[in-house]
N, CA and C atoms as a LAMMPS dump frame, in Angstrom:
ITEM: TIMESTEP
0
ITEM: NUMBER OF ATOMS
234
ITEM: BOX BOUNDS ff ff ff
-5.0000000000000000e+02 5.0000000000000000e+02
-5.0000000000000000e+02 5.0000000000000000e+02
-5.0000000000000000e+02 5.0000000000000000e+02
ITEM: ATOMS id mol type element x y z
1 1 1 N 211.33 -433.189 55.159
2 1 2 C 211.441 -431.818 55.116
3 1 3 C 212.908 -431.279 54.958
4 2 1 N 213.133 -430.505 54.01
5 2 2 C 214.454 -429.974 53.737
6 2 3 C 214.691 -428.663 54.371
7 3 1 N 215.756 -428.488 55.038
8 3 2 C 216.211 -427.315 55.681
9 3 3 C 216.969 -426.561 54.757
10 4 1 N 216.562 -425.256 54.648
11 4 2 C 217.256 -424.292 53.744
12 4 3 C 218.325 -423.5 54.571
13 5 1 N 219.427 -423.342 53.925
14 5 2 C 220.47 -422.534 54.539
15 5 3 C 220.323 -421.148 54.217
16 6 1 N 220.468 -420.316 55.24
17 6 2 C 220.208 -418.8 54.941
18 6 3 C 221.356 -418.462 54.145
19 7 1 N 221.104 -417.484 53.2
20 7 2 C 222.083 -416.868 52.197
21 7 3 C 223.247 -416.185 52.987
22 8 1 N 222.987 -415.675 54.136
23 8 2 C 224.124 -414.958 54.881
24 8 3 C 225.213 -415.996 55.158
25 9 1 N 224.916 -417.271 55.295
26 9 2 C 226.004 -418.251 55.545
27 9 3 C 226.925 -418.264 54.373
28 10 1 N 226.463 -418.145 53.156
29 10 2 C 227.198 -418.081 51.909
30 10 3 C 227.96 -416.755 51.825
31 11 1 N 227.261 -415.629 52.143
32 11 2 C 228.062 -414.306 52.15
33 11 3 C 229.137 -414.372 53.164
34 12 1 N 229.006 -414.987 54.302
35 12 2 C 229.932 -414.949 55.345
36 12 3 C 231.247 -415.669 54.757
37 13 1 N 231.072 -416.635 53.835
38 13 2 C 232.33 -417.309 53.301
39 13 3 C 233.086 -416.192 52.555
40 14 1 N 232.506 -415.194 52.007
41 14 2 C 233.253 -414.075 51.122
42 14 3 C 233.743 -413.071 52.202
43 15 1 N 233.116 -413.081 53.323
44 15 2 C 233.647 -412.133 54.333
45 15 3 C 235.045 -412.56 54.676
46 16 1 N 235.231 -413.922 54.799
47 16 2 C 236.559 -414.528 55.155
48 16 3 C 237.566 -414.279 54.088
49 17 1 N 237.225 -414.396 52.907
50 17 2 C 238.208 -414.12 51.743
51 17 3 C 237.385 -414.056 50.417
52 18 1 N 237.931 -413.342 49.534
53 18 2 C 237.424 -413.297 48.142
54 18 3 C 237.727 -414.532 47.391
55 19 1 N 236.714 -414.988 46.627
56 19 2 C 236.935 -416.171 45.9
57 19 3 C 236.302 -416.057 44.556
58 20 1 N 236.929 -416.866 43.549
59 20 2 C 236.207 -416.925 42.33
60 20 3 C 234.898 -417.558 42.326
61 21 1 N 234.15 -417.563 41.303
62 21 2 C 232.763 -418.224 41.371
63 21 3 C 232.972 -419.769 41.485
64 22 1 N 233.943 -420.311 40.954
65 22 2 C 234.248 -421.71 41.083
66 22 3 C 234.711 -422.035 42.515
67 23 1 N 235.624 -421.364 43.049
68 23 2 C 236.01 -421.513 44.428
69 23 3 C 234.927 -421.363 45.397
70 24 1 N 234.047 -420.42 45.115
71 24 2 C 232.91 -420.208 45.97
72 24 3 C 232.007 -421.419 45.984
73 25 1 N 231.69 -421.936 44.685
74 25 2 C 230.879 -422.918 44.401
75 25 3 C 231.402 -424.212 45.106
76 26 1 N 232.717 -424.491 45.084
77 26 2 C 233.475 -425.646 45.63
78 26 3 C 233.294 -425.617 47.108
79 27 1 N 233.525 -424.331 47.691
80 27 2 C 233.358 -424.228 49.084
81 27 3 C 232.013 -424.452 49.615
82 28 1 N 230.969 -423.938 48.868
83 28 2 C 229.578 -424.171 49.252
84 28 3 C 229.227 -425.625 49.292
85 29 1 N 229.701 -426.389 48.19
86 29 2 C 229.446 -427.717 48.121
87 29 3 C 230.108 -428.582 49.311
88 30 1 N 231.278 -428.163 49.57
89 30 2 C 232.044 -428.72 50.719
90 30 3 C 231.437 -428.496 52.041
91 31 1 N 230.993 -427.327 52.127
92 31 2 C 230.369 -426.856 53.491
93 31 3 C 228.918 -427.408 53.659
94 32 1 N 228.137 -427.223 52.549
95 32 2 C 226.695 -427.504 52.805
96 32 3 C 226.149 -428.742 51.946
97 33 1 N 226.945 -429.225 50.997
98 33 2 C 226.549 -430.423 50.231
99 33 3 C 225.99 -429.999 48.793
100 34 1 N 226.118 -431.033 47.978
101 34 2 C 225.67 -430.743 46.568
102 34 3 C 224.253 -430.349 46.372
103 35 1 N 223.45 -430.838 47.211
104 35 2 C 221.973 -430.647 47.065
105 35 3 C 221.423 -429.54 47.939
106 36 1 N 222.278 -428.683 48.539
107 36 2 C 221.891 -427.653 49.439
108 36 3 C 220.935 -426.689 48.62
109 37 1 N 219.985 -426.183 49.459
110 37 2 C 219.072 -425.151 48.995
111 37 3 C 219.165 -424.055 49.948
112 38 1 N 218.919 -422.87 49.399
113 38 2 C 219.161 -421.61 50.167
114 38 3 C 217.839 -420.843 50.269
115 39 1 N 217.888 -419.831 51.316
116 39 2 C 216.878 -418.873 51.409
117 39 3 C 217.407 -417.425 51.762
118 40 1 N 216.67 -416.53 51.427
119 40 2 C 217.108 -415.185 51.93
120 40 3 C 216.127 -414.699 52.959
121 41 1 N 216.182 -413.436 53.286
122 41 2 C 215.293 -412.94 54.287
123 41 3 C 213.83 -412.968 53.901
124 42 1 N 213.593 -412.81 52.555
125 42 2 C 212.336 -412.752 51.933
126 42 3 C 211.906 -413.896 50.933
127 43 1 N 212.992 -414.632 50.337
128 43 2 C 212.696 -415.586 49.388
129 43 3 C 213.355 -416.868 49.706
130 44 1 N 212.934 -417.971 49.013
131 44 2 C 213.436 -419.31 49.262
132 44 3 C 213.543 -420.156 48.056
133 45 1 N 214.103 -421.259 48.222
134 45 2 C 214.171 -422.289 47.061
135 45 3 C 215.252 -422.054 46.072
136 46 1 N 216.357 -421.417 46.544
137 46 2 C 217.524 -421.155 45.624
138 46 3 C 218.478 -422.396 45.732
139 47 1 N 218.878 -422.695 44.399
140 47 2 C 220.137 -423.538 44.365
141 47 3 C 221.301 -422.617 44.343
142 48 1 N 222.546 -423.213 44.278
143 48 2 C 223.627 -422.27 44.189
144 48 3 C 223.655 -421.34 43.112
145 49 1 N 223.34 -421.696 41.881
146 49 2 C 223.308 -420.919 40.605
147 49 3 C 222.318 -419.842 40.828
148 50 1 N 221.139 -420.06 41.253
149 50 2 C 220.126 -418.95 41.416
150 50 3 C 220.59 -418.059 42.607
151 51 1 N 221.075 -418.475 43.61
152 51 2 C 221.58 -417.726 44.751
153 51 3 C 222.646 -416.775 44.183
154 52 1 N 223.535 -417.29 43.444
155 52 2 C 224.788 -416.576 42.914
156 52 3 C 224.198 -415.382 42.035
157 53 1 N 223.354 -415.743 41.136
158 53 2 C 222.711 -414.704 40.208
159 53 3 C 221.862 -413.669 41.146
160 54 1 N 221.288 -414.013 42.188
161 54 2 C 220.501 -413.085 42.959
162 54 3 C 221.571 -412.187 43.534
163 55 1 N 222.678 -412.795 44.098
164 55 2 C 223.677 -411.855 44.856
165 55 3 C 224.26 -410.826 43.749
166 56 1 N 224.564 -411.272 42.605
167 56 2 C 225.076 -410.436 41.527
168 56 3 C 224.12 -409.377 41.071
169 57 1 N 222.76 -409.713 40.927
170 57 2 C 221.735 -408.855 40.439
171 57 3 C 221.465 -407.843 41.495
172 58 1 N 221.448 -408.213 42.743
173 58 2 C 221.205 -407.313 43.846
174 58 3 C 222.49 -406.529 44.441
175 59 1 N 223.68 -406.77 43.641
176 59 2 C 224.895 -406.074 44.006
177 59 3 C 225.355 -406.377 45.494
178 60 1 N 225.046 -407.596 45.885
179 60 2 C 225.497 -407.979 47.245
180 60 3 C 226.859 -408.532 47.258
181 61 1 N 227.306 -408.899 46.029
182 61 2 C 228.791 -409.211 45.752
183 61 3 C 229.196 -408.569 44.513
184 62 1 N 230.487 -408.198 44.432
185 62 2 C 231.197 -407.499 43.369
186 62 3 C 232.361 -408.206 43.017
187 63 1 N 232.707 -408.139 41.748
188 63 2 C 233.828 -408.891 41.194
189 63 3 C 234.977 -407.877 40.955
190 64 1 N 236.119 -408.256 41.429
191 64 2 C 237.348 -407.444 41.208
192 64 3 C 238.492 -408.417 40.989
193 65 1 N 239.168 -408.301 39.889
194 65 2 C 240.231 -409.14 39.34
195 65 3 C 239.928 -410.614 39.451
196 66 1 N 238.71 -410.972 39.021
197 66 2 C 238.311 -412.388 38.893
198 66 3 C 237.917 -413.054 40.218
199 67 1 N 237.849 -412.206 41.342
200 67 2 C 237.355 -412.692 42.635
201 67 3 C 236.223 -411.954 43.02
202 68 1 N 235.202 -412.624 43.655
203 68 2 C 234.025 -411.975 44.205
204 68 3 C 234.231 -411.662 45.773
205 69 1 N 233.735 -410.401 45.949
206 69 2 C 233.826 -409.815 47.346
207 69 3 C 232.566 -409.47 47.848
208 70 1 N 232.337 -409.459 49.071
209 70 2 C 231.08 -408.986 49.648
210 70 3 C 230.858 -407.493 49.544
211 71 1 N 229.691 -407.045 49.211
212 71 2 C 229.545 -405.631 49.143
213 71 3 C 228.762 -405.283 50.364
214 72 1 N 229.482 -404.931 51.442
215 72 2 C 228.941 -404.78 52.73
216 72 3 C 227.695 -403.646 52.773
217 73 1 N 227.817 -402.69 51.948
218 73 2 C 226.852 -401.682 51.829
219 73 3 C 225.48 -402.215 51.423
220 74 1 N 225.422 -403.332 50.722
221 74 2 C 224.327 -403.993 50.226
222 74 3 C 223.686 -405.185 51.007
223 75 1 N 224.33 -405.567 52.097
224 75 2 C 224.001 -406.671 52.847
225 75 3 C 223.412 -406.294 54.15
226 76 1 N 222.205 -406.794 54.428
227 76 2 C 221.565 -406.454 55.757
228 76 3 C 222.387 -407.049 56.917
229 77 1 N 222.214 -406.382 58.071
230 77 2 C 223.062 -406.824 59.237
231 77 3 C 222.165 -407.462 60.328
232 78 1 N 221.783 -408.673 60.243
233 78 2 C 220.948 -409.156 61.234
234 78 3 C 221.288 -410.7 61.423
């Protein structure tokens, strides 16, 4: 059985500092492993690429000057 990591753990990396997509990818791999899978409050089965696209689509992260920042207004707080 595979344990999925909650997406908030990835968003928390961006709370610490803004990162480029590649920097975030590298940090996620370092922190959670190459084969990590992620879930949100309602959905599951994301790999990094799908999770990143989900964040962008839902405006949970925003890009400024080539770095991605958390958009606190769009992230639930639990």
